[in-house]
C-alpha positions in Angstrom: 10.0 -2.1 -1.3 7.0 -4.1 0.1 7.8 -7.8 0.4 4.8 -10.0 -0.4 3.9 -13.6 0.1 1.0 -15.2 -1.7 -0.7 -18.2 0.1 -3.0 -19.8 -2.5 -3.5 -23.5 -3.1 -4.3 -23.1 -6.8 -1.0 -22.3 -8.5 -2.7 -20.8 -11.5 -4.5 -18.2 -9.3 -1.2 -17.6 -7.5 0.5 -16.9 -10.8 -2.3 -14.4 -11.8 -1.9 -12.6 -8.5 1.8 -12.4 -9.0 1.3 -10.9 -12.5 -1.1 -8.4 -10.9 1.5 -7.4 -8.4 4.1 -6.9 -11.0 2.0 -3.9 -12.2 2.4 -2.2 -8.8 5.6 -0.2 -8.2 7.7 -0.9 -5.1 6.2 -4.4 -4.5 8.1 -7.7 -4.7 6.7 -11.2 -4.4 9.3 -13.1 -2.3 7.6 -16.5 -2.1 4.3 -18.4 -2.9 2.8 -21.1 -0.7 0.3 -23.8 -1.7 -0.9 -24.7 1.8 -1.0 -23.6 5.4 2.1 -25.5 6.4 4.2 -23.9 3.6 2.8 -20.5 4.6 3.9 -20.7 8.2 7.4 -22.0 7.1 7.8 -19.1 4.7 6.8 -16.5 7.3 9.4 -18.1 9.6 12.2 -17.9 7.1 11.6 -14.7 5.1 11.2 -11.1 5.9 7.5 -10.3 4.9 5.5 -7.1 4.9 2.2 -8.3 3.4 0.5 -11.7 3.1 -2.2 -12.5 0.6 -4.0 -15.3 2.3 -6.6 -17.7 0.9 -9.1 -19.3 3.3 -9.8 -22.7 1.8 -6.4 -24.5 1.7 -6.0 -28.3 1.7 -4.5 -28.7 5.2 -6.2 -25.9 7.2 -8.3 -22.8 6.9 -6.6 -19.5 6.4 -8.7 -18.0 9.2 -7.2 -20.6 11.5 -3.8 -19.3 10.8 -4.7 -15.7 11.7 -4.1 -16.2 15.5 -0.8 -17.9 14.9 0.4 -15.2 12.5 -0.7 -12.4 14.9 1.1 -14.1 17.8 4.3 -14.9 16.1 4.5 -12.3 13.3 2.6 -9.2 14.6 4.0 -6.8 12.1 2.9 -8.7 9.0 -0.2 -7.2 7.3 -2.8 -9.5 5.7 -5.1 -9.2 2.8 -7.6 -12.1 2.5 -8.3 -13.3 -1.1 -11.0 -16.0 -1.0 -14.1 -17.4 -2.5 -15.6 -17.7 1.1 -18.8 -15.7 1.3 -19.8 -16.9 4.8 -20.2 -13.9 7.1 -18.4 -15.9 9.9 -15.3 -15.9 7.8 -15.3 -12.2 7.3 -16.0 -11.6 11.0 -13.0 -13.8 11.9 -10.8 -11.9 9.5 -11.9 -8.5 10.9 -11.3 -9.6 14.5 -7.6 -10.3 13.6 -7.2 -6.9 11.9 -6.8 -7.9 8.2 -6.1 -5.0 5.9 -8.7 -6.0 3.3 -11.0 -8.8 2.2 -11.2 -9.6 -1.5 -13.7 -12.0 -3.0 -12.7 -14.2 -6.0 -12.7 -13.8 -8.8 -10.8 -10.6 -8.3 -10.3 -8.2 -11.2 -6.9 -6.6 -11.9 -8.4 -3.2 -11.1 -9.7 -4.3 -7.7 -6.5 -6.1 -6.8 -4.3 -3.2 -7.7 -6.7 -0.8 -5.9 -6.4 -2.8 -2.7 -2.6 -2.9 -2.9 -2.4 0.9 -3.6 -4.7 1.6 -0.7 -2.5 -0.5 1.5 0.6 1.4 0.3 -1.1 4.7 0.9 -1.8 3.8 4.5 1.8 2.7 5.0 2.9 6.1 3.7 0.5 8.0 6.0 2.1 6.3 9.0 5.6 7.0 7.8 5.5 10.7 8.2 5.7 11.0 12.0 6.1 9.1 15.2 3.0 10.9 16.5 -0.5 11.0 14.9 -3.2 13.6 14.9 -6.9 13.2 14.2 -6.6 14.3 10.5 -4.1 11.5 9.9 -6.2 9.0 11.8 -9.3 10.0 9.8 -7.4 9.6 6.5 -6.1 6.2 7.6 -9.6 4.9 8.3 -11.1 6.6 5.3 -13.2 9.1 7.2 -11.9 12.5 6.3 -12.3 14.0 2.9 -9.4 15.6 1.0 -10.5 19.2 1.8 -10.5 18.7 5.5 -7.1 17.0 5.4 -5.6 19.9 3.5 -7.0 22.5 5.9 -6.2 21.0 9.3 -3.0 20.2 11.1 -0.2 18.7 9.0 2.0 15.9 10.1 5.5 16.6 11.5 8.0 17.6 8.9 5.4 19.1 6.6 4.8 22.9 6.9 2.0 24.7 5.2 4.1 27.3 3.4 6.3 24.8 1.7 3.3 22.5 0.9 1.5 25.4 -0.8 4.6 26.0 -2.9 4.7 22.4 -4.0 1.0 22.4 -4.8 1.4 25.6 -6.8 4.2 24.0 -8.9 2.0 20.9 -9.4 -1.0 22.9 -10.5 1.0 24.9 -13.1 2.4 21.7 -14.7 1.0 20.2 -17.8 2.9 17.0 -17.3 4.5 15.1 -14.4 7.5 16.1 -12.3 10.3 14.1 -10.7 11.6 14.5 -7.1 14.8 16.1 -8.4 12.8 18.6 -10.5 10.6 19.5 -7.6 13.6 20.1 -5.4 15.0 22.5 -7.9 11.6 24.3 -8.2 11.2 24.9 -4.5 14.9 25.2 -3.6 14.9 22.1 -1.3 16.8 18.8 -1.0 15.7 15.7 -2.7 14.6 14.2 0.6 12.4 17.2 1.4 10.8 17.3 -2.1 10.1 13.6 -1.8 8.4 14.0 1.6 6.0 16.7 0.3 5.2 14.9 -2.9 4.5 11.6 -1.1 2.3 13.4 1.3 0.3 14.8 -1.5 -0.1 11.3 -2.9 -1.3 10.1 0.5 -4.1 12.7 0.6 -5.1 12.1 -3.1 -4.0 15.5 -4.3 -1.6 13.9 -6.8 -0.7 10.5 -8.2 2.7 8.8 -8.8 4.0 6.3 -11.3 7.3 5.0 -12.5 8.4 6.0 -16.0 11.4 4.9 -18.0 13.8 7.7 -19.1 16.4 7.7 -21.8 18.9 5.7 -19.8 16.3 2.9 -19.2 16.1 3.4 -15.4 12.6 3.9 -13.9 11.9 7.4 -12.5 9.1 8.2 -10.1 7.0 11.0 -11.5 4.1 12.9 -9.8 1.0 14.2 -11.4 -1.5 16.7 -10.0 -5.1 15.3 -9.9 -7.0 18.6 -9.9 
């Protein structure tokens, strides 16, 4: 679960952003801040993975908070959501390693796309303690899907099993759950999940939560080919 804080001085916009985030699986808004002071207090008192940060707040600029956040909370990722179109603002955000920079007004599609891209990058880095050039290229959006499939795979993903998983996906007309994939390839749930999530990370398949007969959400995977 990705824990999110929204720092936005307009409470109506903050509510809209929260509604957008409710449409993204595995994301939870833990707090909202209306100014810079509240933002820093929340970061001090809550476990936070991702901060949506406005620039024009009543008591300080969001860009002025970046150095403090990086110094005190280096593991927190930041997506700027702002009406600021000045190049200097973008340059400042880039220097402090923001994950994305969204200009208001932000559509639902663009907002969700930014969050899903962030999640994808998090997944890419979760596969191994070491990285190779394929993973790095995927992370920075350089490599295409074909090269990622043909070159070295991350630790814990072998080509033979990956080919089996892809073959099952290609033959499906609908989606498949982690448990179902495990049964198909004769592997544990953990192994099936690793391969399915890897295929999501390289855009071979997509995943979404669906509600079954017992009312509990189930993550299902769909081949994109």
